[in-house]
N, C-alpha and C positions, 0 to 999 in steps of 0.2 A: 889126489883126485885117484878113485879107483877104475879098474878097464868097462865096467857098463858107465858109469859117468862121462868116460871119453866119447867109448862109440853111440852114444845118446847123443852129444855133441857134433860127430862125424855125420850123424842120420839131420840132425836137425839144418845143418848146411846144407844138406840135400835135398831135403821136403822141406826148405821152410815155410809153407800156407799149412799143413797140416797135422804136422806132428803135435801134440799135444806137449802144453807149458803149462804149470802150476796157476800162471794167470788167467788160462779158458776156464778153470775150475770153481764152483761154488759149491760149498760143504751143507749140507740141511741136519740141523740136529732139533732133537726131540725135547722139550722144556717142563721137567715136573716140581709141584711144591716140595716144600722141605728143606733139611741141610744135609751136606754128603751124603745124599742120595745117588745110587746109578743101580738103575735096571735092566738089565742087557733082555736084548728083544729077541725073543727064544726064535723068530722065524728070521732075524735079518742079521747072521753070524757077524760079529766083530763091533755092532752098533748098541746103543744102549740110551733109555733117555735119563738125564743129568738135571741133578738139581742145580739154580745158577750159581752156586759156588763154585761146584766140578766145572759146569760150562764152560765159565770163567778160564779155569785153568785149561782144559781142553783147547779153546779156541787161541787161546795164547800161544800153546806148542803148535798149533797148527799155524799161526801168522810168523813164528821163527823162520817155519819152512817154505813160506812164499803163499799160504793161504789166505787172501784177499778179502774176500766175502762170503757169508756165510747167511743161512737161510733157517727162519726160527719158525717149529711147528709146538705151539702150547696143547700140553696135555692138560684139561679140562677135569676135575674131580668131580666124581658124579655126583655130590651135595651141589655141585653148582651147575648140572646141568636143566634148561627149562626146555620149553617147546620150542621159546623166539632165541635163545641162546643168546640173551642179554650179558654173560659173561662176558661174552668173548672181546666188549669194547670197557670194560669195566676198569679204571685207570690204576687198581692192583691187583691185575690179569698177569699170571706169569711170563706172558711175552712181554707187554709193557715195562716189568722191573727188569727181565732179563737184558731188554733194549739199554735200558740206563744204563743199568751195570755195565755191559760191553763197555759202552761209549765211554764210561769213567776211566776204566780200567786199562782199556785195549786201545792203541792210537794206529790208526792206518785201515780199520776194517770196514768196509760195506755190510751195512746190517739191513738183510732184507726180511721180512714178514709176512709169511701166510694170512690172507685175509679170507675168510672162509667160515661158514658156524656148523660145520658138520660135524668137530670135535666137540660144543657145546650143547650140542640140541639133545635133547635126551633121546630124538628119535634119529636123528645120526644122520639126517641130511643136510643138504648146504645151505638151506634158506628155511625160513618161515615157512612152516604148511598153511593152505586153506585149512578153511573150518569145514570138516567133516568131506575132507579130500587129501591124498595123498600128493599132489601137486603142489610147486613155489608159489604162496603169493609174490609176487614182485616188487609190488613197494614197500611192505614193511623189512621185505629181504634187503634191499635197496638201502634203507635207513640205518639199517643195522650193520650191513658192508661197510658202509661211508662213516657211521660210528666207529667202526674198531681199526678204518684205516687213520682216521683222526688222532686214534687213541696213540695208534703206534706211532705216527709221527710228530707225535707231542711227546712221546719217548725220546725220541732222536732214530726214530727209523729213516736211512736212509732210501728204500724202497719199500714200499706195499706191492706185493701180488697178490691181486683177485683173480682166488681159484674155485668159483662158484658156479659160473660159466650161467651167470643170469644176463637178460638181457640188458644194454647200458649197465653194466657194473661200473665200468670205466668211467663212460661221463659222468655217473653220480658220485666217484671217488674225487672225480678232477675236481669239478666243482664245490665238492666239499672242504678240501685240503688249499685250495685257492683262495675261498672264502673267510678262512680262519687262517692265512697268513702261511699255508704251508708249498708255495708254490715252486720250492726248491725240491722237496719229497717226490720223487721220480714213482711211476707206476711199470711192475712190471706184470702184463697182460698175459694169464692162462687163456692164449688165446683161442687155441686147437685143442681144446681135451677130450681126449676120447673115452668112450665109456671101457674100460680096460680089465682085462681079467689079469693084469700083473699090475696091481697097484694090493692085492692080498697082505705080503707083509705089513704094508704100509698101515693099513686098515686096523690092522693088530698092534702096530708100533703107537699110532696115537689114537686107539680105541674109540674110532669114528664109523664104523659099519654102519649101516641102515638095520635099525630096527625090523622095517619090513621093507618090502619091496627091492629095486634099486635104483641106479641115476642114469641109467638111460633113456630116460624122459629129459634131462637138461644136457647130458654129456652126448659128445661126436658118437655115431655107429662109424665103427671102424672101416666100410666102404666108402663114406662118405666125403670124397676128396673136396668137390665144389661145397661145401657146404663150409668144412675147417679154411680154405680159404674167405669165402667170405664172411667166417666171424675174425678173423685175421685182418682184411680191410677194414673192418666195422669199428676193431678194438685202436689200429692205428686213426681212422678218422676221430676216435672219443676223446684222443689225446693218452694215449699209451707210450712211455719210451722206450719200452722193449717189447716185442712182442714173444710167445714160446708155442713150443709144440710139445705134447705130453700123451705118452709114453716118446721115447726116443725111437727105438730100433724096430720098432715094427712099420714106423713111419717116417724113415729116413726121407722116402720120396715127398714126403709132403714137408719138410725141412728143405728140401733143393727145389722146390716148386714155390713155396712162401719165398726165399729167398732171391731167387732168380724176378719173381715177379714182381715185388715192392722194394725190393734193396732197401729193406728197412734191419734195421737192429733187429737180431734173432736168438733166441735163446732155444735149448730143449734140455727135457727133465731126463734124464737116466736112471729112471722109475727101482722102485724096491724090488719089482719078481725079476727085473732083470737083473740088478745087481746080487739076487739071490741065488738066480741059476748059475752065475758065474764061480760064487763063492761053493757054493756045494759042490758044482765039478772039480773046481780044485782041490779040494775035501777029498773028494773021491779019485784023484787021481786023473782024471779024464782029460786035462789039460793044466799048463802050468799056468798060474792066476794072474804073474803080472805079463805076463805076455797076452793073454786073451782079455785083459784091462785096457792094456795100449790099442790093441788091434779093434775094441770097441770103441773107444773113446774117439780113437781116430776114424773113425767110420763116421761118427759124429759131428764131428767138426770139419770132415771132407763134405759131406752131405750140404754144409753149408750154417751150421750152427755158430755164432760169435764167442759162447759161452753156455759151458753144459753145469746142471746142477746133478751132482750123481753121489753116491754115498763111498766111494773109492777115491776122494779128494784126497784126504789127508794120506792113504795110503799111496798114490801117486807121487805126492807131495815128499813123501821120504825115499821114495827107488831115485824121483829124480835126484835129490840131496846125496843118494849112494848111502842111507842110512838104513836101509830095512832088506 
């Protein structure tokens, strides 16, 4: 065991409730069609879109280091994008096939799938739009999100994570899953998802930027604490098994208030822009990357997050194992 690992163990004993462990982390992955394909994401150093065969190898390596939870985002080819995003719930979608492959090949990995239409619609918004309007049409959108969640559960997903911020999405998905015999499939609600500038690199990675307008009509304003807490309460009432605050760093107060108020399992998403700032600062010699990552993630855990979705997860696992 190296000196760094020994020091980490000593600190863990001193601060047992706030220091980061691999068990706290969920690693996101972007899945693409094809075979032996790896497409580095230019705006996110160290992150790449992976075909299913390479994804399996990557998750297996992370699993050996203790990363037990993954979150999958599907990259939909442009030929399959439609106004209604119906390829999102096709049985042959890349996410459904990836889930099934992970479950066949890797033991002990909890698979979470993102449930949103933005990467599958030709307009880039998170739902089906009303005719002659840029507004989300709730009824067909809830139907599509429910079908998407069901397709993922059928493939073997342990959790589905609706991120579209459509009113009553958790309720609609819970009813759909229960009706089809998937009562054990759990729901991670993107309950307080803010209309944030920190999502830019993700939209590049997922090819999901809106083709017009923005998402402020259905995501939360960054100043609106009251509505954020209302949305979290609503997801809990509708049957979410865990709630989420996204992004994390600019919303540590929301994480803390949600945990104190609801005393409910709470996740936080350390999003792409937050990740990229750390990477670029380390590249430019402004700070030590490892120290900065642990400080950032510890602040999120200290605020009250039980689990943290972060692109740093595999690096943290290597650092804790003394392998990086």
